[in-house]
FIKOLTI-223036 format. One record per atom (N, C-alpha, C): residue number from 0; atom name; x, y, z. Coordinates in steps of 0.1 Angstrom, whole numbers, plus 5000, padded with zeros to 4 digits. Layout:
BEGIN
<r><k>NUM</k><a>CA</a><xx>X</xx><yy>Y</yy><zz>Z</zz></r>
...
end
This chain:
BEGIN
<r><k>0</k><a>N</a><xx>2097</xx><yy>1757</yy><zz>2878</zz></r>
<r><k>0</k><a>CA</a><xx>2108</xx><yy>1757</yy><zz>2869</zz></r>
<r><k>0</k><a>C</a><xx>2114</xx><yy>1743</yy><zz>2867</zz></r>
<r><k>1</k><a>N</a><xx>2115</xx><yy>1735</yy><zz>2878</zz></r>
<r><k>1</k><a>CA</a><xx>2120</xx><yy>1722</yy><zz>2877</zz></r>
<r><k>1</k><a>C</a><xx>2111</xx><yy>1713</yy><zz>2869</zz></r>
<r><k>2</k><a>N</a><xx>2098</xx><yy>1715</yy><zz>2871</zz></r>
<r><k>2</k><a>CA</a><xx>2088</xx><yy>1706</yy><zz>2863</zz></r>
<r><k>2</k><a>C</a><xx>2090</xx><yy>1709</yy><zz>2848</zz></r>
<r><k>3</k><a>N</a><xx>2092</xx><yy>1721</yy><zz>2844</zz></r>
<r><k>3</k><a>CA</a><xx>2094</xx><yy>1724</yy><zz>2830</zz></r>
<r><k>3</k><a>C</a><xx>2106</xx><yy>1718</yy><zz>2825</zz></r>
<r><k>4</k><a>N</a><xx>2117</xx><yy>1718</yy><zz>2832</zz></r>
<r><k>4</k><a>CA</a><xx>2129</xx><yy>1712</yy><zz>2828</zz></r>
<r><k>4</k><a>C</a><xx>2128</xx><yy>1696</yy><zz>2827</zz></r>
<r><k>5</k><a>N</a><xx>2121</xx><yy>1691</yy><zz>2837</zz></r>
<r><k>5</k><a>CA</a><xx>2119</xx><yy>1676</yy><zz>2837</zz></r>
<r><k>5</k><a>C</a><xx>2110</xx><yy>1672</yy><zz>2824</zz></r>
<r><k>6</k><a>N</a><xx>2100</xx><yy>1680</yy><zz>2822</zz></r>
<r><k>6</k><a>CA</a><xx>2091</xx><yy>1678</yy><zz>2810</zz></r>
<r><k>6</k><a>C</a><xx>2099</xx><yy>1679</yy><zz>2797</zz></r>
<r><k>7</k><a>N</a><xx>2108</xx><yy>1689</yy><zz>2796</zz></r>
<r><k>7</k><a>CA</a><xx>2116</xx><yy>1690</yy><zz>2784</zz></r>
<r><k>7</k><a>C</a><xx>2126</xx><yy>1679</yy><zz>2782</zz></r>
<r><k>8</k><a>N</a><xx>2132</xx><yy>1674</yy><zz>2793</zz></r>
<r><k>8</k><a>CA</a><xx>2141</xx><yy>1663</yy><zz>2792</zz></r>
<r><k>8</k><a>C</a><xx>2133</xx><yy>1650</yy><zz>2788</zz></r>
<r><k>9</k><a>N</a><xx>2122</xx><yy>1648</yy><zz>2794</zz></r>
<r><k>9</k><a>CA</a><xx>2114</xx><yy>1637</yy><zz>2790</zz></r>
<r><k>9</k><a>C</a><xx>2110</xx><yy>1637</yy><zz>2776</zz></r>
<r><k>10</k><a>N</a><xx>2106</xx><yy>1649</yy><zz>2770</zz></r>
<r><k>10</k><a>CA</a><xx>2103</xx><yy>1650</yy><zz>2756</zz></r>
<r><k>10</k><a>C</a><xx>2115</xx><yy>1647</yy><zz>2747</zz></r>
<r><k>11</k><a>N</a><xx>2126</xx><yy>1651</yy><zz>2751</zz></r>
<r><k>11</k><a>CA</a><xx>2138</xx><yy>1649</yy><zz>2743</zz></r>
<r><k>11</k><a>C</a><xx>2142</xx><yy>1634</yy><zz>2743</zz></r>
<r><k>12</k><a>N</a><xx>2140</xx><yy>1628</yy><zz>2755</zz></r>
<r><k>12</k><a>CA</a><xx>2143</xx><yy>1613</yy><zz>2756</zz></r>
<r><k>12</k><a>C</a><xx>2134</xx><yy>1605</yy><zz>2748</zz></r>
<r><k>13</k><a>N</a><xx>2121</xx><yy>1609</yy><zz>2746</zz></r>
<r><k>13</k><a>CA</a><xx>2111</xx><yy>1602</yy><zz>2739</zz></r>
<r><k>13</k><a>C</a><xx>2112</xx><yy>1605</yy><zz>2724</zz></r>
<r><k>14</k><a>N</a><xx>2120</xx><yy>1614</yy><zz>2720</zz></r>
<r><k>14</k><a>CA</a><xx>2121</xx><yy>1618</yy><zz>2706</zz></r>
<r><k>14</k><a>C</a><xx>2123</xx><yy>1606</yy><zz>2696</zz></r>
<r><k>15</k><a>N</a><xx>2116</xx><yy>1606</yy><zz>2685</zz></r>
<r><k>15</k><a>CA</a><xx>2117</xx><yy>1596</yy><zz>2676</zz></r>
<r><k>15</k><a>C</a><xx>2127</xx><yy>1599</yy><zz>2665</zz></r>
<r><k>16</k><a>N</a><xx>2138</xx><yy>1591</yy><zz>2664</zz></r>
<r><k>16</k><a>CA</a><xx>2149</xx><yy>1594</yy><zz>2654</zz></r>
<r><k>16</k><a>C</a><xx>2148</xx><yy>1584</yy><zz>2643</zz></r>
<r><k>17</k><a>N</a><xx>2136</xx><yy>1580</yy><zz>2639</zz></r>
<r><k>17</k><a>CA</a><xx>2134</xx><yy>1570</yy><zz>2628</zz></r>
<r><k>17</k><a>C</a><xx>2139</xx><yy>1575</yy><zz>2615</zz></r>
<r><k>18</k><a>N</a><xx>2136</xx><yy>1588</yy><zz>2611</zz></r>
<r><k>18</k><a>CA</a><xx>2141</xx><yy>1593</yy><zz>2599</zz></r>
<r><k>18</k><a>C</a><xx>2156</xx><yy>1594</yy><zz>2598</zz></r>
<r><k>19</k><a>N</a><xx>2162</xx><yy>1598</yy><zz>2609</zz></r>
<r><k>19</k><a>CA</a><xx>2177</xx><yy>1598</yy><zz>2609</zz></r>
<r><k>19</k><a>C</a><xx>2183</xx><yy>1585</yy><zz>2608</zz></r>
<r><k>20</k><a>N</a><xx>2177</xx><yy>1575</yy><zz>2615</zz></r>
<r><k>20</k><a>CA</a><xx>2182</xx><yy>1561</yy><zz>2614</zz></r>
<r><k>20</k><a>C</a><xx>2180</xx><yy>1556</yy><zz>2600</zz></r>
<r><k>21</k><a>N</a><xx>2169</xx><yy>1559</yy><zz>2593</zz></r>
<r><k>21</k><a>CA</a><xx>2167</xx><yy>1554</yy><zz>2579</zz></r>
<r><k>21</k><a>C</a><xx>2177</xx><yy>1561</yy><zz>2570</zz></r>
<r><k>22</k><a>N</a><xx>2180</xx><yy>1574</yy><zz>2572</zz></r>
<r><k>22</k><a>CA</a><xx>2190</xx><yy>1581</yy><zz>2564</zz></r>
<r><k>22</k><a>C</a><xx>2204</xx><yy>1574</yy><zz>2566</zz></r>
<r><k>23</k><a>N</a><xx>2208</xx><yy>1571</yy><zz>2578</zz></r>
<r><k>23</k><a>CA</a><xx>2220</xx><yy>1565</yy><zz>2581</zz></r>
<r><k>23</k><a>C</a><xx>2221</xx><yy>1551</yy><zz>2575</zz></r>
<r><k>24</k><a>N</a><xx>2211</xx><yy>1544</yy><zz>2576</zz></r>
<r><k>24</k><a>CA</a><xx>2210</xx><yy>1530</yy><zz>2570</zz></r>
<r><k>24</k><a>C</a><xx>2212</xx><yy>1531</yy><zz>2555</zz></r>
<r><k>25</k><a>N</a><xx>2205</xx><yy>1539</yy><zz>2548</zz></r>
<r><k>25</k><a>CA</a><xx>2206</xx><yy>1541</yy><zz>2534</zz></r>
<r><k>25</k><a>C</a><xx>2220</xx><yy>1546</yy><zz>2530</zz></r>
<r><k>26</k><a>N</a><xx>2226</xx><yy>1555</yy><zz>2538</zz></r>
<r><k>26</k><a>CA</a><xx>2239</xx><yy>1559</yy><zz>2535</zz></r>
<r><k>26</k><a>C</a><xx>2249</xx><yy>1548</yy><zz>2536</zz></r>
<r><k>27</k><a>N</a><xx>2248</xx><yy>1540</yy><zz>2546</zz></r>
<r><k>27</k><a>CA</a><xx>2257</xx><yy>1529</yy><zz>2548</zz></r>
<r><k>27</k><a>C</a><xx>2256</xx><yy>1518</yy><zz>2538</zz></r>
<r><k>28</k><a>N</a><xx>2244</xx><yy>1514</yy><zz>2535</zz></r>
<r><k>28</k><a>CA</a><xx>2241</xx><yy>1503</yy><zz>2526</zz></r>
<r><k>28</k><a>C</a><xx>2245</xx><yy>1507</yy><zz>2512</zz></r>
<r><k>29</k><a>N</a><xx>2243</xx><yy>1520</yy><zz>2508</zz></r>
<r><k>29</k><a>CA</a><xx>2246</xx><yy>1524</yy><zz>2495</zz></r>
<r><k>29</k><a>C</a><xx>2261</xx><yy>1527</yy><zz>2493</zz></r>
<r><k>30</k><a>N</a><xx>2268</xx><yy>1527</yy><zz>2504</zz></r>
<r><k>30</k><a>CA</a><xx>2283</xx><yy>1529</yy><zz>2506</zz></r>
<r><k>30</k><a>C</a><xx>2287</xx><yy>1542</yy><zz>2499</zz></r>
<r><k>31</k><a>N</a><xx>2279</xx><yy>1553</yy><zz>2500</zz></r>
<r><k>31</k><a>CA</a><xx>2282</xx><yy>1566</yy><zz>2495</zz></r>
<r><k>31</k><a>C</a><xx>2290</xx><yy>1574</yy><zz>2504</zz></r>
<r><k>32</k><a>N</a><xx>2291</xx><yy>1570</yy><zz>2516</zz></r>
<r><k>32</k><a>CA</a><xx>2300</xx><yy>1577</yy><zz>2526</zz></r>
<r><k>32</k><a>C</a><xx>2292</xx><yy>1587</yy><zz>2535</zz></r>
<r><k>33</k><a>N</a><xx>2298</xx><yy>1591</yy><zz>2545</zz></r>
<r><k>33</k><a>CA</a><xx>2292</xx><yy>1600</yy><zz>2554</zz></r>
<r><k>33</k><a>C</a><xx>2296</xx><yy>1615</yy><zz>2551</zz></r>
<r><k>34</k><a>N</a><xx>2287</xx><yy>1623</yy><zz>2548</zz></r>
<r><k>34</k><a>CA</a><xx>2290</xx><yy>1637</yy><zz>2545</zz></r>
<r><k>34</k><a>C</a><xx>2282</xx><yy>1646</yy><zz>2555</zz></r>
<r><k>35</k><a>N</a><xx>2270</xx><yy>1642</yy><zz>2558</zz></r>
<r><k>35</k><a>CA</a><xx>2262</xx><yy>1651</yy><zz>2566</zz></r>
<r><k>35</k><a>C</a><xx>2260</xx><yy>1645</yy><zz>2580</zz></r>
<r><k>36</k><a>N</a><xx>2261</xx><yy>1632</yy><zz>2582</zz></r>
<r><k>36</k><a>CA</a><xx>2260</xx><yy>1626</yy><zz>2595</zz></r>
<r><k>36</k><a>C</a><xx>2271</xx><yy>1616</yy><zz>2597</zz></r>
<r><k>37</k><a>N</a><xx>2274</xx><yy>1613</yy><zz>2609</zz></r>
<r><k>37</k><a>CA</a><xx>2284</xx><yy>1603</yy><zz>2612</zz></r>
<r><k>37</k><a>C</a><xx>2282</xx><yy>1597</yy><zz>2626</zz></r>
<r><k>38</k><a>N</a><xx>2285</xx><yy>1585</yy><zz>2627</zz></r>
<r><k>38</k><a>CA</a><xx>2283</xx><yy>1579</yy><zz>2641</zz></r>
<r><k>38</k><a>C</a><xx>2294</xx><yy>1584</yy><zz>2650</zz></r>
<r><k>39</k><a>N</a><xx>2290</xx><yy>1586</yy><zz>2662</zz></r>
<r><k>39</k><a>CA</a><xx>2299</xx><yy>1592</yy><zz>2672</zz></r>
<r><k>39</k><a>C</a><xx>2304</xx><yy>1581</yy><zz>2682</zz></r>
<r><k>40</k><a>N</a><xx>2296</xx><yy>1572</yy><zz>2686</zz></r>
<r><k>40</k><a>CA</a><xx>2300</xx><yy>1562</yy><zz>2696</zz></r>
<r><k>40</k><a>C</a><xx>2307</xx><yy>1550</yy><zz>2689</zz></r>
<r><k>41</k><a>N</a><xx>2315</xx><yy>1544</yy><zz>2697</zz></r>
<r><k>41</k><a>CA</a><xx>2323</xx><yy>1532</yy><zz>2692</zz></r>
<r><k>41</k><a>C</a><xx>2313</xx><yy>1521</yy><zz>2687</zz></r>
<r><k>42</k><a>N</a><xx>2303</xx><yy>1518</yy><zz>2695</zz></r>
<r><k>42</k><a>CA</a><xx>2293</xx><yy>1508</yy><zz>2691</zz></r>
<r><k>42</k><a>C</a><xx>2286</xx><yy>1512</yy><zz>2678</zz></r>
<r><k>43</k><a>N</a><xx>2282</xx><yy>1524</yy><zz>2677</zz></r>
<r><k>43</k><a>CA</a><xx>2275</xx><yy>1528</yy><zz>2664</zz></r>
<r><k>43</k><a>C</a><xx>2285</xx><yy>1528</yy><zz>2652</zz></r>
<r><k>44</k><a>N</a><xx>2297</xx><yy>1531</yy><zz>2654</zz></r>
<r><k>44</k><a>CA</a><xx>2307</xx><yy>1529</yy><zz>2643</zz></r>
<r><k>44</k><a>C</a><xx>2309</xx><yy>1515</yy><zz>2639</zz></r>
<r><k>45</k><a>N</a><xx>2309</xx><yy>1506</yy><zz>2649</zz></r>
<r><k>45</k><a>CA</a><xx>2310</xx><yy>1492</yy><zz>2646</zz></r>
<r><k>45</k><a>C</a><xx>2298</xx><yy>1487</yy><zz>2639</zz></r>
<r><k>46</k><a>N</a><xx>2286</xx><yy>1491</yy><zz>2643</zz></r>
<r><k>46</k><a>CA</a><xx>2274</xx><yy>1487</yy><zz>2636</zz></r>
<r><k>46</k><a>C</a><xx>2274</xx><yy>1493</yy><zz>2622</zz></r>
<r><k>47</k><a>N</a><xx>2278</xx><yy>1505</yy><zz>2619</zz></r>
<r><k>47</k><a>CA</a><xx>2278</xx><yy>1510</yy><zz>2606</zz></r>
<r><k>47</k><a>C</a><xx>2289</xx><yy>1503</yy><zz>2597</zz></r>
<r><k>48</k><a>N</a><xx>2300</xx><yy>1499</yy><zz>2602</zz></r>
<r><k>48</k><a>CA</a><xx>2309</xx><yy>1491</yy><zz>2595</zz></r>
<r><k>48</k><a>C</a><xx>2304</xx><yy>1477</yy><zz>2591</zz></r>
<r><k>49</k><a>N</a><xx>2297</xx><yy>1471</yy><zz>2601</zz></r>
<r><k>49</k><a>CA</a><xx>2291</xx><yy>1458</yy><zz>2599</zz></r>
<r><k>49</k><a>C</a><xx>2280</xx><yy>1459</yy><zz>2588</zz></r>
<r><k>50</k><a>N</a><xx>2272</xx><yy>1470</yy><zz>2589</zz></r>
<r><k>50</k><a>CA</a><xx>2262</xx><yy>1471</yy><zz>2579</zz></r>
<r><k>50</k><a>C</a><xx>2267</xx><yy>1474</yy><zz>2565</zz></r>
<r><k>51</k><a>N</a><xx>2278</xx><yy>1482</yy><zz>2565</zz></r>
<r><k>51</k><a>CA</a><xx>2284</xx><yy>1485</yy><zz>2552</zz></r>
<r><k>51</k><a>C</a><xx>2290</xx><yy>1472</yy><zz>2545</zz></r>
<r><k>52</k><a>N</a><xx>2294</xx><yy>1462</yy><zz>2553</zz></r>
<r><k>52</k><a>CA</a><xx>2299</xx><yy>1450</yy><zz>2548</zz></r>
<r><k>52</k><a>C</a><xx>2287</xx><yy>1440</yy><zz>2545</zz></r>
<r><k>53</k><a>N</a><xx>2278</xx><yy>1439</yy><zz>2554</zz></r>
<r><k>53</k><a>CA</a><xx>2267</xx><yy>1430</yy><zz>2552</zz></r>
<r><k>53</k><a>C</a><xx>2256</xx><yy>1434</yy><zz>2542</zz></r>
<r><k>54</k><a>N</a><xx>2254</xx><yy>1447</yy><zz>2540</zz></r>
<r><k>54</k><a>CA</a><xx>2244</xx><yy>1453</yy><zz>2531</zz></r>
<r><k>54</k><a>C</a><xx>2247</xx><yy>1448</yy><zz>2517</zz></r>
<r><k>55</k><a>N</a><xx>2258</xx><yy>1451</yy><zz>2511</zz></r>
<r><k>55</k><a>CA</a><xx>2261</xx><yy>1447</yy><zz>2497</zz></r>
<r><k>55</k><a>C</a><xx>2261</xx><yy>1431</yy><zz>2496</zz></r>
<r><k>56</k><a>N</a><xx>2266</xx><yy>1424</yy><zz>2506</zz></r>
<r><k>56</k><a>CA</a><xx>2266</xx><yy>1410</yy><zz>2505</zz></r>
<r><k>56</k><a>C</a><xx>2251</xx><yy>1404</yy><zz>2505</zz></r>
<r><k>57</k><a>N</a><xx>2242</xx><yy>1411</yy><zz>2513</zz></r>
<r><k>57</k><a>CA</a><xx>2228</xx><yy>1407</yy><zz>2513</zz></r>
<r><k>57</k><a>C</a><xx>2222</xx><yy>1409</yy><zz>2499</zz></r>
<r><k>58</k><a>N</a><xx>2225</xx><yy>1421</yy><zz>2494</zz></r>
<r><k>58</k><a>CA</a><xx>2219</xx><yy>1424</yy><zz>2480</zz></r>
<r><k>58</k><a>C</a><xx>2225</xx><yy>1415</yy><zz>2470</zz></r>
<r><k>59</k><a>N</a><xx>2237</xx><yy>1411</yy><zz>2471</zz></r>
<r><k>59</k><a>CA</a><xx>2243</xx><yy>1402</yy><zz>2461</zz></r>
<r><k>59</k><a>C</a><xx>2237</xx><yy>1388</yy><zz>2462</zz></r>
<r><k>60</k><a>N</a><xx>2234</xx><yy>1384</yy><zz>2474</zz></r>
<r><k>60</k><a>CA</a><xx>2228</xx><yy>1371</yy><zz>2477</zz></r>
<r><k>60</k><a>C</a><xx>2214</xx><yy>1370</yy><zz>2471</zz></r>
<r><k>61</k><a>N</a><xx>2206</xx><yy>1381</yy><zz>2474</zz></r>
<r><k>61</k><a>CA</a><xx>2193</xx><yy>1381</yy><zz>2469</zz></r>
<r><k>61</k><a>C</a><xx>2192</xx><yy>1382</yy><zz>2453</zz></r>
<r><k>62</k><a>N</a><xx>2201</xx><yy>1390</yy><zz>2447</zz></r>
<r><k>62</k><a>CA</a><xx>2202</xx><yy>1390</yy><zz>2433</zz></r>
<r><k>62</k><a>C</a><xx>2207</xx><yy>1377</yy><zz>2427</zz></r>
<r><k>63</k><a>N</a><xx>2216</xx><yy>1370</yy><zz>2434</zz></r>
<r><k>63</k><a>CA</a><xx>2220</xx><yy>1357</yy><zz>2429</zz></r>
<r><k>63</k><a>C</a><xx>2209</xx><yy>1347</yy><zz>2429</zz></r>
<r><k>64</k><a>N</a><xx>2201</xx><yy>1347</yy><zz>2440</zz></r>
<r><k>64</k><a>CA</a><xx>2189</xx><yy>1337</yy><zz>2441</zz></r>
<r><k>64</k><a>C</a><xx>2179</xx><yy>1340</yy><zz>2430</zz></r>
<r><k>65</k><a>N</a><xx>2176</xx><yy>1353</yy><zz>2428</zz></r>
<r><k>65</k><a>CA</a><xx>2166</xx><yy>1357</yy><zz>2417</zz></r>
<r><k>65</k><a>C</a><xx>2171</xx><yy>1353</yy><zz>2403</zz></r>
<r><k>66</k><a>N</a><xx>2184</xx><yy>1356</yy><zz>2401</zz></r>
<r><k>66</k><a>CA</a><xx>2189</xx><yy>1353</yy><zz>2387</zz></r>
<r><k>66</k><a>C</a><xx>2190</xx><yy>1338</yy><zz>2386</zz></r>
<r><k>67</k><a>N</a><xx>2194</xx><yy>1331</yy><zz>2396</zz></r>
<r><k>67</k><a>CA</a><xx>2194</xx><yy>1316</yy><zz>2395</zz></r>
<r><k>67</k><a>C</a><xx>2181</xx><yy>1310</yy><zz>2392</zz></r>
<r><k>68</k><a>N</a><xx>2171</xx><yy>1315</yy><zz>2399</zz></r>
<r><k>68</k><a>CA</a><xx>2157</xx><yy>1310</yy><zz>2396</zz></r>
<r><k>68</k><a>C</a><xx>2153</xx><yy>1313</yy><zz>2382</zz></r>
<r><k>69</k><a>N</a><xx>2156</xx><yy>1325</yy><zz>2378</zz></r>
<r><k>69</k><a>CA</a><xx>2152</xx><yy>1329</yy><zz>2364</zz></r>
<r><k>69</k><a>C</a><xx>2159</xx><yy>1320</yy><zz>2354</zz></r>
<r><k>70</k><a>N</a><xx>2172</xx><yy>1318</yy><zz>2356</zz></r>
<r><k>70</k><a>CA</a><xx>2180</xx><yy>1310</yy><zz>2347</zz></r>
<r><k>70</k><a>C</a><xx>2175</xx><yy>1295</yy><zz>2346</zz></r>
<r><k>71</k><a>N</a><xx>2171</xx><yy>1290</yy><zz>2358</zz></r>
<r><k>71</k><a>CA</a><xx>2166</xx><yy>1276</yy><zz>2358</zz></r>
<r><k>71</k><a>C</a><xx>2153</xx><yy>1275</yy><zz>2352</zz></r>
<r><k>72</k><a>N</a><xx>2144</xx><yy>1285</yy><zz>2353</zz></r>
<r><k>72</k><a>CA</a><xx>2131</xx><yy>1285</yy><zz>2346</zz></r>
<r><k>72</k><a>C</a><xx>2133</xx><yy>1286</yy><zz>2331</zz></r>
<r><k>73</k><a>N</a><xx>2143</xx><yy>1294</yy><zz>2327</zz></r>
<r><k>73</k><a>CA</a><xx>2145</xx><yy>1294</yy><zz>2312</zz></r>
<r><k>73</k><a>C</a><xx>2151</xx><yy>1281</yy><zz>2307</zz></r>
<r><k>74</k><a>N</a><xx>2160</xx><yy>1275</yy><zz>2315</zz></r>
<r><k>74</k><a>CA</a><xx>2165</xx><yy>1262</yy><zz>2311</zz></r>
<r><k>74</k><a>C</a><xx>2154</xx><yy>1251</yy><zz>2311</zz></r>
<r><k>75</k><a>N</a><xx>2145</xx><yy>1251</yy><zz>2320</zz></r>
<r><k>75</k><a>CA</a><xx>2134</xx><yy>1242</yy><zz>2321</zz></r>
<r><k>75</k><a>C</a><xx>2125</xx><yy>1244</yy><zz>2309</zz></r>
<r><k>76</k><a>N</a><xx>2122</xx><yy>1256</yy><zz>2305</zz></r>
<r><k>76</k><a>CA</a><xx>2114</xx><yy>1259</yy><zz>2293</zz></r>
<r><k>76</k><a>C</a><xx>2120</xx><yy>1254</yy><zz>2280</zz></r>
<r><k>77</k><a>N</a><xx>2133</xx><yy>1256</yy><zz>2279</zz></r>
<r><k>77</k><a>CA</a><xx>2140</xx><yy>1252</yy><zz>2267</zz></r>
<r><k>77</k><a>C</a><xx>2141</xx><yy>1236</yy><zz>2266</zz></r>
<r><k>78</k><a>N</a><xx>2141</xx><yy>1230</yy><zz>2277</zz></r>
<r><k>78</k><a>CA</a><xx>2141</xx><yy>1215</yy><zz>2277</zz></r>
<r><k>78</k><a>C</a><xx>2127</xx><yy>1210</yy><zz>2274</zz></r>
<r><k>79</k><a>N</a><xx>2116</xx><yy>1217</yy><zz>2277</zz></r>
<r><k>79</k><a>CA</a><xx>2103</xx><yy>1212</yy><zz>2275</zz></r>
<r><k>79</k><a>C</a><xx>2099</xx><yy>1214</yy><zz>2260</zz></r>
<r><k>80</k><a>N</a><xx>2106</xx><yy>1222</yy><zz>2252</zz></r>
<r><k>80</k><a>CA</a><xx>2103</xx><yy>1224</yy><zz>2238</zz></r>
<r><k>80</k><a>C</a><xx>2108</xx><yy>1213</yy><zz>2230</zz></r>
end
């Protein structure tokens, strides 16, 4: 009986929570809020708050770089004509 319990605990500890982590990440970055899952530990709450702040800033920075490069290429093309 003890071996069965040890095996069950070992399987639970090795469980892969990748899908749940991806769902939490998308929920936080999209800033749609927590409806179905929520962080319970203080550290996980701090990480979710940091991600909810850093996620949109990262997306804004990437979009700014892409738009800046596109605008500079358009400017360069208009000068060449």
